[in-house]
N, C-alpha and C positions, 0 to 999 in steps of 0.2 A: 265152357269150352274145353278143347282135349289137354292131354299134355301128351308130347309128341318126343319119343326117344329112337335110338337105334339102337338095335341089340348088337353085340360084339359076341359071338359065337366060340365058347373056348372052353374045353373040358374044366380047368382048373380056375376059373371064374365065372361069377355069376356079374356081368358086366352089363350098365347102360353109359350111351354117352351123357347123359346129362351129370349122373352120380359118380362116375369112374369106375374102379373094380374093387372089387372086394374078395378078398381072398378067404377060399372057407379057412375057418377056423382064426381068423383075425378081426380085429376090431376096426384097423385103419382102412382107409380107401385108399388108395392107388390110383392116382390121374393120369400116371405115365404107361407109357410103350404101348399105344393105342395100334393094332395093325389094322388100319383102313382096309385092306384086301378080305378082312376078313369079316367085315360088317354086313348085317343082314339088312339091307335098306326097304324100309316099311314103305307099302304103296296105300294109294287111298284105297282099295278093296280089303285089303289086310285089316286097315283101322276101323273099316265099317263091320266087319264080321267080328272082330275084338267087342268092337263097341257093343255089337248086339248081343252077345254074350253076357257083358258088364250090366246091360239094360234086364235081361232077363234073370240075373240074380237075386233072390231073394232076400240075403243077409248082407248087411252092411258090411261085416266081417269079409263074406264072400268078394263082395264088392273090392273091397282095400286090397285084398289078395291079388284080385284080377287087376286093379288099377297098377300095382307094383309089376306085374309079371307082364302087362302087355303095353305099359304107359298111355291106358287110354281110357277114357269114361265116353258113358253116349251123351249125345247131342244132336239136337233137332238140324242142326246145319249139315249133318252127314246124311240127310234126305234129300238134300238140295242137288239137283243133278250136275249144277256148272261150277258145285264148289269141291273144291278136292282139299281135303284136309292136311294133306302131306305138304302140297306144293303152295298152299295158301299158308302157310303156319308162320307167324312172325316169331323171331328168336328175341328175347328178351334182352338186350346189350347192358341195361341199366344194371341189372343185378349180378350179371356174368361177368362182363369185360371192365365195366366201371367199378366195381363195388371190390369182386373176390380176386381177378387177374391183378388188377393194378395195387391191390391192398399185398398181396402175395411177393409182386415185384418189389416193391418197395421192402417190404420186412427182409427179404433174399439179399438186395442192394446194401442192406444197413447189416444185416450179418455177415456179409463179405467184406464188409471195410469200403464199399464204393463209395458212399455216403456216409458222411461224421457229421457232427453238431455244426462242425464249421462252413460246410457245404449246404447244412440246410439253412443257414443264417443268411448266406448267399443267395440261395435259390430264393428266399421269403422278400428278400431286399428286391431281386429281380420282377418277382411275381405284381408287389406293389405299384411298379409302375404301368404295368399291362392293364389298358383300357378295356374291358370285359364287355362282349355283346349283352343287348339286353337280357337274355335268359340264361345266361350263366350266373354260377353262384362264386360269390367270391369266397378267398379260403381266410381274408382276414390274416392272424398269425399264427395258422395252423401249421403250416410249414416248418417253420422257427422252431416250434414245439412238438416237432415229431412226427406230424400228422395223428392227433387224437382226436379220437371219437367222429370221423369224417362218414358225411352221411353219402349215398350215391351220387346224388348232383354235385357235391365239392369233387367227389372223385372224378367225375365227368369233366368238370374245371377242368382237374389237373391233369387229366390224359389228352385232354382236345387243347388246352391253351398252355 
């Protein structure tokens, strides 16, 4: 299956929606400041053309560079006339929203003093009274302990319940 990225054209940034922006000469990635009006929206034709270039590459390093540059590799799905790889792409909320975003928000709230240990204990007591649907993971005592070592399915329960 292909990876789907939308490029942000900017002279000072090499930016991908998926990975954020990395300024030339810096090692850290900046996830803020997206100017959506400058996005180059990918089309199915763009992806098919770039995937063919990837498919015709003969060296693994060349393919890797093409994946980074175009955010796509070749798939037989691209030959199906009824399948539009851009329109039919499924975004993975489990790893983005439930794992990374929720974790960063919690870290920020604690760093800014919006949540302290007393509030974590109160939240834990509240959560212990909640009856979860069968497909949700119980958080046990993780809230009162400051959310240590939580997995994506536990962050899903935290976000949605």
